[in-house]
C-alpha positions as CSV (number, residue, x, y, z in Angstrom):
1,M,129.8,74.7,93.8
2,A,126.5,73.5,95.2
3,K,124.6,76.5,96.9
4,S,123.2,76.1,100.4
5,T,119.5,75.7,101.3
6,I,119.5,79.2,103.1
7,P,119.9,81.4,100.1
8,L,117.4,79.7,98.3
9,L,114.8,80.1,101.0
10,L,115.6,83.8,101.4
11,R,115.0,84.1,97.8
12,R,111.6,82.6,98.1
13,G,111.0,85.6,100.7
14,L,109.1,83.8,103.6
15,P,109.7,81.3,106.4
16,L,109.0,78.0,106.8
17,A,105.8,76.7,107.9
18,L,104.7,73.2,109.5
19,C,101.8,71.4,107.8
20,A,100.4,69.1,110.4
21,A,98.4,67.1,107.8
22,V,101.4,65.2,106.6
23,L,104.0,66.3,109.0
24,L,105.8,68.2,106.3
25,P,106.9,71.7,106.3
26,V,105.6,74.3,103.8
27,I,107.9,76.6,101.5
28,P,105.7,79.4,100.6
29,V,105.9,80.7,97.2
30,A,104.0,83.5,95.1
31,A,100.3,83.1,95.6
32,A,98.3,80.9,93.4
33,A,94.7,80.3,92.5
34,P,92.5,79.1,95.3
35,G,93.1,75.3,95.8
36,S,96.2,75.2,93.8
37,P,99.6,75.2,95.1
38,A,102.0,77.9,93.8
39,V,104.0,76.7,91.1
40,P,106.5,79.6,89.7
41,A,109.8,77.8,88.7
42,R,112.9,79.1,90.5
43,P,115.9,79.8,87.8
44,L,118.3,76.7,87.6
45,T,121.6,77.4,88.4
46,P,124.1,76.9,85.4
47,S,127.3,76.9,87.1
48,V,126.5,73.1,88.0
49,V,127.0,72.2,84.5
50,T,130.2,74.1,83.8
51,Q,132.2,72.5,86.4
52,P,135.6,70.8,84.9
53,S,134.6,67.1,83.3
54,D,137.3,65.6,85.5
55,E,135.4,66.6,88.7
56,Q,132.4,64.4,89.6
57,R,129.1,66.1,90.6
58,V,126.9,64.4,93.2
59,L,123.0,64.0,92.6
60,R,121.2,62.8,95.4
61,I,118.1,60.9,95.1
62,G,115.7,60.3,97.8
63,S,113.0,57.6,98.3
64,L,110.7,56.9,101.1
65,W,111.8,53.5,101.8
66,S,115.0,51.9,100.3
67,N,118.7,51.6,101.4
68,S,121.9,53.5,100.4
69,D,122.7,51.2,97.7
70,D,119.4,50.3,96.1
71,T,120.1,47.8,93.3
72,Y,116.6,47.6,92.3
73,L,116.4,51.4,91.6
74,R,119.5,51.5,90.0
75,Q,119.0,48.8,87.8
76,N,115.6,50.0,86.8
77,L,115.9,53.8,86.6
78,T,119.6,55.0,86.6
79,D,122.2,52.6,85.5
80,L,122.0,54.0,82.0
81,Y,122.4,57.4,83.1
82,E,125.4,56.6,85.0
83,F,127.2,54.6,82.1
84,T,126.6,57.7,80.0
85,H,127.2,60.4,82.5
86,P,130.4,59.6,84.0
87,D,130.9,63.1,85.4
88,V,127.9,62.8,88.0
89,K,127.6,60.3,90.8
90,L,124.5,59.2,92.0
91,E,123.9,58.9,95.7
92,F,120.9,57.2,96.9
93,V,119.4,58.5,100.2
94,P,116.3,56.7,101.8
95,A,114.2,58.7,104.0
96,V,113.8,55.3,106.0
97,D,116.9,53.0,105.7
98,Q,115.4,49.2,105.6
99,E,118.6,47.7,106.3
100,Q,118.6,49.1,109.7
101,F,115.8,46.7,110.4
102,R,117.7,43.5,109.7
103,F,120.0,44.3,112.6
104,T,117.8,45.7,115.5
105,N,114.6,44.3,117.0
106,T,112.6,47.7,116.1
107,Y,109.5,47.7,113.6
108,M,109.7,49.3,110.2
109,V,109.0,53.0,110.4
110,E,105.9,53.4,108.6
111,G,102.8,56.1,108.3
112,P,103.4,59.6,109.4
113,E,106.7,58.7,111.1
114,A,108.1,57.8,107.7
115,L,107.0,61.3,106.4
116,G,108.8,62.9,109.0
117,H,112.0,61.4,108.0
118,M,111.0,62.3,104.4
119,R,111.1,66.0,105.7
120,D,114.8,65.3,107.2
121,I,116.1,64.6,103.7
122,L,114.3,67.2,101.8
123,L,115.3,70.0,104.4
124,G,118.2,69.1,106.1
125,S,121.9,70.6,105.7
126,D,122.4,68.4,102.6
127,P,119.1,67.7,101.0
128,V,118.2,65.5,98.3
129,D,117.8,66.7,94.6
130,V,115.7,64.0,93.1
131,I,112.6,62.3,94.7
132,I,111.4,58.7,93.6
133,G,107.9,58.0,94.6
134,D,104.3,56.8,94.2
135,G,101.3,58.7,93.9
136,S,100.6,59.2,97.4
137,L,104.1,60.7,98.0
138,I,104.0,62.9,95.0
139,R,100.7,64.4,96.0
140,N,101.6,65.0,99.7
141,L,105.0,66.7,98.5
142,A,103.5,68.7,95.6
143,D,100.5,70.1,98.0
144,Q,103.3,71.3,100.4
145,N,105.4,73.2,97.5
146,L,108.3,70.8,98.1
147,L,108.6,69.9,94.5
148,E,109.8,71.8,91.4
149,P,107.1,72.3,88.4
150,L,108.4,70.7,85.4
151,Q,106.5,72.3,82.4
152,P,108.7,75.6,82.8
153,L,111.7,73.2,82.3
154,I,110.1,71.5,79.4
155,D,109.3,74.5,77.8
156,R,112.8,76.0,78.2
157,D,114.4,72.8,76.8
158,S,111.8,72.2,74.1
159,Y,111.5,68.6,75.6
160,D,109.0,66.8,73.5
161,I,106.4,64.9,75.5
162,S,104.0,64.8,72.6
163,N,104.2,61.0,72.4
164,M,103.7,60.3,76.1
165,A,100.6,58.4,77.0
166,P,97.9,60.8,78.3
167,T,97.4,57.9,80.9
168,M,100.5,58.8,82.6
169,L,100.6,62.7,82.0
170,N,97.0,63.4,83.2
171,G,97.6,61.0,86.1
172,V,100.5,63.0,87.2
173,R,98.9,66.3,86.5
174,E,95.8,65.0,88.7
175,L,98.2,64.5,91.6
176,G,99.7,68.0,91.2
177,R,96.2,69.5,90.8
178,G,96.6,70.4,87.1
179,H,100.4,71.1,87.4
180,L,103.2,68.5,86.3
181,F,105.6,67.9,89.1
182,A,107.0,64.5,88.0
183,L,107.4,62.1,85.0
184,T,107.8,58.4,85.1
185,P,109.2,56.1,82.3
186,T,106.4,53.4,82.8
187,F,103.0,52.9,83.9
188,S,100.5,50.4,84.5
189,A,96.9,50.0,82.9
190,S,94.4,47.1,82.3
191,V,91.9,46.7,79.6
192,V,89.0,44.4,79.0
193,Y,89.9,41.1,77.2
194,Y,87.0,39.7,75.5
195,N,86.1,36.4,73.6
196,K,85.0,37.3,70.0
197,G,83.8,33.8,69.4
198,I,81.3,33.9,72.3
199,F,80.0,37.4,71.3
200,D,79.9,36.1,67.7
201,A,77.7,32.9,68.8
202,A,75.3,35.2,70.9
203,G,75.0,37.5,68.1
204,V,76.1,40.5,70.5
205,D,78.4,43.5,69.5
206,Y,81.5,43.7,71.0
207,P,82.5,46.0,74.0
208,T,84.0,49.5,73.0
209,D,86.2,52.0,74.6
210,G,84.4,54.5,76.9
211,M,81.6,52.4,78.1
212,T,80.0,53.1,81.3
213,W,79.8,50.2,84.0
214,D,76.1,49.9,83.4
215,E,76.4,49.6,79.8
216,F,79.2,47.1,80.2
217,F,77.1,45.0,82.7
218,K,74.0,45.1,80.5
219,L,76.5,43.9,77.7
220,A,77.8,40.8,80.0
221,G,74.4,39.7,80.6
222,K,73.7,39.3,76.9
223,V,76.7,36.8,76.6
224,T,76.0,35.1,79.9
225,K,75.1,31.2,79.6
226,T,73.2,30.3,82.8
227,S,73.1,26.5,84.1
228,K,72.6,24.7,87.4
229,H,75.8,23.0,86.6
230,P,78.8,25.7,87.2
231,D,81.0,23.6,84.5
232,E,78.6,24.2,81.7
233,R,78.2,28.1,82.6
234,I,79.8,31.1,80.8
235,Y,80.1,34.1,82.8
236,G,79.5,37.4,81.0
237,F,82.2,38.7,83.0
238,S,85.1,38.1,85.8
239,R,87.2,41.0,87.2
240,S,90.0,38.6,86.8
241,R,91.2,35.9,84.9
242,Y,91.8,33.9,88.1
243,A,89.4,32.9,90.7
244,G,88.9,35.9,93.1
245,D,86.9,37.2,96.1
246,P,83.6,38.8,95.0
247,F,83.5,41.3,98.1
248,G,87.0,42.3,97.2
249,D,86.0,43.0,93.5
250,M,83.1,44.9,94.6
251,L,85.5,47.3,96.7
252,V,87.8,47.7,93.5
253,Y,84.7,48.4,91.4
254,L,83.8,51.2,93.7
255,S,87.4,52.8,94.2
256,P,87.0,55.4,91.6
257,L,83.9,56.8,93.7
258,Q,86.3,56.8,96.6
259,A,84.0,55.0,98.9
260,A,85.5,54.7,102.5
261,M,84.5,52.3,105.2
262,Y,85.2,54.8,108.1
263,D,86.3,58.5,108.3
264,N,90.0,59.4,108.0
265,Q,90.4,59.2,112.0
266,G,88.7,55.9,112.3
267,G,86.0,57.5,114.4
268,A,82.9,56.1,112.7
269,M,81.8,53.9,110.0
270,T,80.5,55.4,106.8
271,V,79.1,52.5,104.9
272,N,75.3,52.8,105.5
273,N,74.5,55.1,102.4
274,A,73.2,55.1,99.1
275,L,76.9,54.7,97.6
276,W,77.7,51.5,99.2
277,S,74.2,50.4,98.6
278,R,74.7,50.8,94.9
279,G,77.8,48.6,95.1
280,W,76.4,45.8,97.2
281,T,72.9,45.7,95.0
282,T,75.1,45.7,91.6
283,F,77.4,43.0,92.5
284,S,74.9,40.6,94.3
285,N,72.5,40.9,91.6
286,L,75.3,40.1,89.2
287,I,76.3,37.0,91.1
288,Q,72.5,35.7,91.7
289,K,71.9,36.0,87.8
290,Q,75.2,34.1,87.1
291,I,76.8,37.0,85.2
292,I,79.8,37.1,87.3
293,P,81.1,34.1,89.4
294,G,80.1,33.9,93.0
295,P,81.9,32.5,96.2
296,G,80.3,29.1,95.3
297,D,81.2,29.2,92.0
298,I,84.7,30.0,92.5
299,E,85.0,27.0,94.9
300,A,83.4,24.7,92.6
301,A,85.9,25.5,89.7
302,A,88.7,25.3,92.0
303,A,87.6,21.7,92.9
304,A,87.3,20.8,89.4
305,A,90.6,22.3,88.6
306,A,92.1,20.3,91.4
307,G,90.5,17.0,89.9
308,V,91.8,17.9,86.4
309,A,95.4,18.5,88.1
310,E,95.5,15.2,89.2
311,T,94.8,13.4,86.1
312,E,96.5,15.4,83.1
313,F,98.6,18.4,82.5
314,N,96.7,21.7,81.4
315,P,98.5,25.0,80.9
316,F,95.4,26.8,81.3
317,L,94.3,25.7,84.6
318,G,92.4,28.3,86.7
319,D,92.4,30.9,83.6
320,W,88.7,31.7,83.4
321,F,89.3,33.6,80.1
322,L,91.5,30.9,78.2
323,T,89.4,28.1,79.3
324,G,86.1,29.8,77.9
325,K,84.5,30.3,81.3
326,A,84.3,34.0,81.1
327,A,83.5,36.2,77.9
328,M,85.3,39.1,79.5
329,V,88.0,39.9,82.1
330,I,90.3,42.6,83.1
331,G,93.8,42.0,82.5
332,E,97.0,43.8,82.8
333,Y,99.1,44.7,79.5
334,G,101.4,41.5,80.2
335,Y,98.6,39.3,79.3
336,I,98.7,40.1,75.8
337,N,102.0,38.2,75.8
338,E,100.7,35.1,77.2
339,L,97.7,35.5,74.8
340,A,100.2,35.9,71.9
341,S,102.1,33.0,73.0
342,V,99.2,30.8,73.2
343,D,98.3,31.9,69.9
344,R,101.7,30.9,68.3
345,K,102.1,27.7,70.3
346,A,98.6,26.3,69.9
347,M,99.6,23.4,67.8
348,L,101.5,21.9,70.7
349,I,98.4,21.7,73.1
350,K,97.5,18.1,73.5
351,N,95.2,15.9,75.4
352,I,92.8,18.8,76.7
353,N,89.5,20.0,75.0
354,F,91.1,23.5,74.1
355,R,89.6,25.8,71.8
356,H,91.5,28.7,70.4
357,V,90.3,32.1,71.8
358,D,90.1,34.8,69.1
359,W,90.4,37.9,71.3
360,G,90.2,41.7,71.5
361,I,90.6,44.4,73.8
362,A,88.5,47.6,74.9
363,A,88.9,50.2,77.6
364,V,87.9,49.4,81.3
365,P,84.5,51.1,81.9
366,A,84.0,54.1,84.1
367,F,81.2,55.4,86.0
368,A,79.1,57.9,84.3
369,E,80.1,60.4,87.1
370,K,83.7,59.8,86.9
371,P,84.3,59.5,83.0
372,G,87.6,58.0,82.1
373,V,88.7,57.0,85.7
374,T,89.3,53.2,85.8
375,V,90.6,50.5,87.9
376,G,93.9,48.8,86.9
377,A,95.8,52.2,85.9
378,G,98.7,53.2,88.0
379,L,101.8,55.2,88.4
380,D,105.0,54.3,90.4
381,Q,108.6,55.2,90.6
382,M,107.9,58.9,89.4
383,L,110.8,61.0,89.5
384,A,110.8,64.7,90.6
385,I,112.8,67.7,91.4
386,S,113.1,68.7,95.2
387,S,112.3,72.3,95.7
388,T,115.4,72.6,97.8
389,A,117.7,70.8,95.5
390,Q,121.3,71.8,95.5
391,N,121.9,70.2,92.0
392,E,118.8,71.0,90.4
393,E,120.1,71.0,86.6
394,D,121.6,67.7,86.9
395,A,118.1,66.7,88.4
396,W,116.6,67.6,85.2
397,E,119.0,66.0,83.2
398,L,118.4,62.6,84.8
399,I,114.6,63.0,84.5
400,K,114.9,64.1,80.9
401,F,117.2,61.0,80.2
402,V,115.4,58.3,82.2
403,N,112.1,59.4,80.2
404,S,113.7,59.7,77.0
405,N,112.9,58.0,73.6
406,E,116.2,56.1,73.8
407,V,115.6,54.6,77.1
408,A,112.0,54.0,76.2
409,K,113.0,52.0,73.2
410,I,115.2,49.7,75.6
411,K,112.4,49.1,78.2
412,A,109.8,48.4,75.5
413,A,111.6,45.2,74.8
414,N,109.9,44.0,78.0
415,P,106.4,42.5,77.2
416,Y,105.2,43.0,80.4
417,Q,105.7,47.0,80.8
418,L,104.1,49.9,79.3
419,T,106.6,52.6,78.4
420,S,105.2,56.0,78.9
421,R,106.5,56.7,75.1
422,M,103.7,55.0,73.3
423,D,105.9,54.9,70.0
424,F,107.8,52.0,71.4
425,N,105.1,49.8,72.7
426,R,104.4,47.2,70.3
427,S,101.1,44.9,70.0
428,Q,101.7,41.4,69.7
429,K,98.6,40.6,67.6
430,A,97.8,42.3,64.1
431,G,94.9,44.4,64.3
432,V,94.9,45.1,68.0
433,S,95.5,48.6,68.9
434,L,97.0,49.3,72.2
435,E,94.8,52.6,72.2
436,P,92.8,51.3,75.3
437,F,95.8,51.5,77.4
438,Y,96.7,55.2,76.8
439,N,93.6,57.1,77.4
440,V,92.3,56.2,80.7
441,K,92.8,58.0,84.4
442,P,94.3,56.3,87.4
443,V,92.1,56.4,90.4
444,P,92.9,59.6,91.9
445,V,95.1,60.0,95.3
446,S,94.1,62.4,97.9
447,V,95.5,63.4,101.2
448,S,92.6,61.6,102.9
449,D,93.5,58.3,101.4
450,S,96.8,58.7,103.3
451,D,94.9,59.2,106.5
452,V,92.9,56.4,106.1
453,N,96.0,54.2,105.2
454,N,97.8,55.5,108.3
455,L,95.1,54.2,110.4
456,A,96.5,50.6,109.5
457,Y,99.6,51.5,111.3
458,K,97.9,52.9,114.4
459,M,95.3,50.1,114.4
460,P,96.9,47.0,112.9
461,N,93.6,44.8,113.3
462,I,91.4,47.2,111.5
463,Y,91.4,45.0,108.5
464,Q,89.0,42.7,110.5
465,I,86.3,45.3,109.4
466,N,86.7,44.3,105.8
467,L,85.9,40.7,107.1
468,A,83.0,41.5,109.0
469,G,81.7,43.0,105.6
470,Q,82.7,40.1,103.7
471,M,80.5,37.7,106.1
472,L,77.5,40.0,105.7
473,F,78.0,40.4,101.8
474,S,77.8,36.5,101.7
475,E,74.5,36.4,103.3
476,V,73.2,39.0,100.9
477,I,74.3,36.7,98.1
478,Q,72.6,34.0,99.5
479,G,69.3,35.9,100.0
480,K,69.5,35.7,103.9
481,R,69.7,39.4,104.3
482,T,68.6,42.6,102.3
483,V,71.2,45.0,101.3
484,A,69.9,47.8,103.6
485,N,70.0,45.2,106.5
486,A,73.5,44.0,105.8
487,L,75.0,47.7,105.6
488,K,72.9,48.6,109.0
489,A,74.6,45.5,110.7
490,W,78.1,46.2,109.1
491,E,77.9,50.0,110.4
492,Q,77.1,48.7,113.7
493,Q,79.4,46.2,114.2
494,G,82.2,48.3,112.6
495,N,81.5,51.1,115.2
496,H,81.8,48.5,117.9
497,M,85.1,47.4,116.7
498,L,86.6,51.1,116.1
499,N,85.3,52.2,119.5
500,A,87.3,48.9,121.0
501,M,90.4,49.9,119.0
502,R,90.5,53.3,120.0
503,K,90.9,51.9,123.7
504,D,93.0,49.3,122.7
505,P,94.9,49.6,118.8
506,T,95.8,46.1,118.8
507,V,92.7,44.3,120.3
508,F,91.7,41.4,118.1
509,F,88.1,40.3,117.3
510,N,86.6,36.8,117.3
511,L,84.2,37.1,114.3
512,D,82.9,33.6,115.0
513,N,81.4,34.7,118.3
514,G,77.7,34.9,117.3
515,W,77.7,38.7,116.4
516,L,76.3,37.7,112.8
517,E,73.6,35.8,114.2
518,R,72.6,38.7,116.7
519,S,72.7,41.3,114.1
520,A,70.2,39.5,111.9
521,K,66.7,40.7,111.8
522,K,63.7,40.0,109.5
523,K,64.2,41.7,106.2
């Protein structure tokens, strides 16, 4: 019989305390080292696995946003488990049931309010056993001692995780401040795809794993071909295989250093400093030297592509890498499948001036002060055991099964999905190792990130601060402003916008009202 929550709390020996930071209660446990959550695992209850086989046990699975019959989560995570475990009935319990918003005129519950609903399904009279969530949720719950540590269970059952990707394991441990509170059967990671022909023609060595951004940009400069005519240029690097926004690319580049535009409460801008100056200076210089495409280059390429589209078929339209316009791009795992498909079907390509691309991959560069932390790596749909679980043995069995070698073998058939069990991923090109996907670290998630994200719920037009920065960045690229001048103007305009939004959170700003001209000063 499932045990109640009350004896569990008494066994821990201390009452609940409320954590104001994330609106989730703390369940105190034995003292841990300063700065780390306490992690002793409580004994699992063997009685839940000795019930008669003809009596179904209920395993309750909680998520932040979902509905009571989540088809996506079932198909992606639990259908096989239900098929092979007929004595267990899975019950999905969303903290926020999205179905309700279809039938009411209320808005989606988000931010701190949603975390309050998560508290309800964790600490109510019938708490959930398993949590499925992203990095932000797992970090918040782990910090409040609301998740069971998995390492004691892994050791108890000799559950082999030796062939699991360090990208996944280290990413989850970072969320748990060194402790493993969750596992996920798949993960995402990106790599640098490089055109060997361009490097060979320039007599330049290929990129390698473990490069810093400074080393990488220097390498990109060596394979750049400049020209007054955009269609004759070869860019050393593009952050994406498709045309993007240089300002947005710069923000992604800075993300491992956790550069913030404003403080956690939205009280003041935090951009007029050396970190932001580094990002703006680096990217504006790269654009001016034609090492990466700038706004004008992207527009010209789009116009040229539109002209081609009207006259002839081109299966690579807009792809900087396959059209030979960029020597290196960052791409996800699934791009390997597309490149391999091109290799297989090259003889079918007619009527366009196509040159076969001999390609390789290397790990995405990192900052010297953040070794191994790269953009494009991420974790989602992690499974964890609630510290208030009534059926914790079945919860662990579900996590073991979903993350098993057998399930990984099935999931690996999807060429756009990396399984955490490395043995079952297959490179689709001979001689190309998938190692660059496996030994990087996702950009860290912190509680302050959640605070900043919650500002978007309180101030729905705060995104306009980004637009103001984008306008100023464009003037830096054009040589109309210095970086120092632009960052000072961004700070002043952003503070003006934040002050207005504190008075009226829904205020909308007209960014064409002349503020850009008024902020301009002599360089």
